C-alpha positions in Angstrom: -92.7 116.4 45.9 -95.5 114.5 44.3 -98.4 113.6 46.6 -101.3 111.3 45.8 -103.4 114.0 44.1 -100.5 114.9 41.8 -100.0 111.3 40.8 -103.7 110.9 40.0 -103.6 114.1 38.0 -100.7 112.9 35.9 -102.3 109.5 35.5 -105.5 111.2 34.3 -103.6 113.3 31.8 -101.6 110.3 30.4 -104.7 108.2 30.1 -106.5 111.0 28.2 -103.5 111.3 25.8 -103.4 107.5 25.2 -107.2 107.4 24.8 -107.0 110.1 22.2 -104.2 108.3 20.4 -106.2 105.0 20.3 -109.3 106.7 19.0 -107.2 108.5 16.4 -105.7 105.1 15.3 -109.2 103.6 15.1 -110.5 106.6 13.1 -107.7 107.3 10.7 -105.4 104.2 10.3 -107.7 101.1 10.5 -110.7 101.1 8.3 -111.9 97.6 9.2 -113.2 96.0 12.4 -109.9 96.7 14.2 -110.7 100.4 14.0 -113.8 99.8 16.1 -111.7 97.9 18.7 -109.2 100.7 18.9 -111.9 103.3 19.4 -113.7 101.3 22.0 -110.5 100.7 24.0 -109.8 104.5 23.7 -113.2 105.2 25.2 -112.4 102.7 28.0 -109.3 104.7 28.7 -111.5 107.8 29.0 -113.7 106.1 31.5 -110.7 105.0 33.7 -109.3 108.6 33.5 -112.7 109.9 34.6 -112.5 107.6 37.7 -109.0 108.7 38.4 -110.1 112.4 38.2 -113.0 111.6 40.6 -110.7 110.1 43.1 -108.5 113.2 43.4 -108.9 114.6 46.9 -110.6 111.5 48.2 -107.7 109.1 48.7 
């Protein structure tokens, strides 16, 4: 059964994967200003994943 910590662990993992995908899109697909936007949103996903990881064991 999935408890709160397992859900947060999966959410952290999924957000890291999505963040890496967005950064990769910004770095390799879009060479204009949109690339900077994708990369910054990817960094935002990393920040939220970091918060989820910090919440494990505290909720």
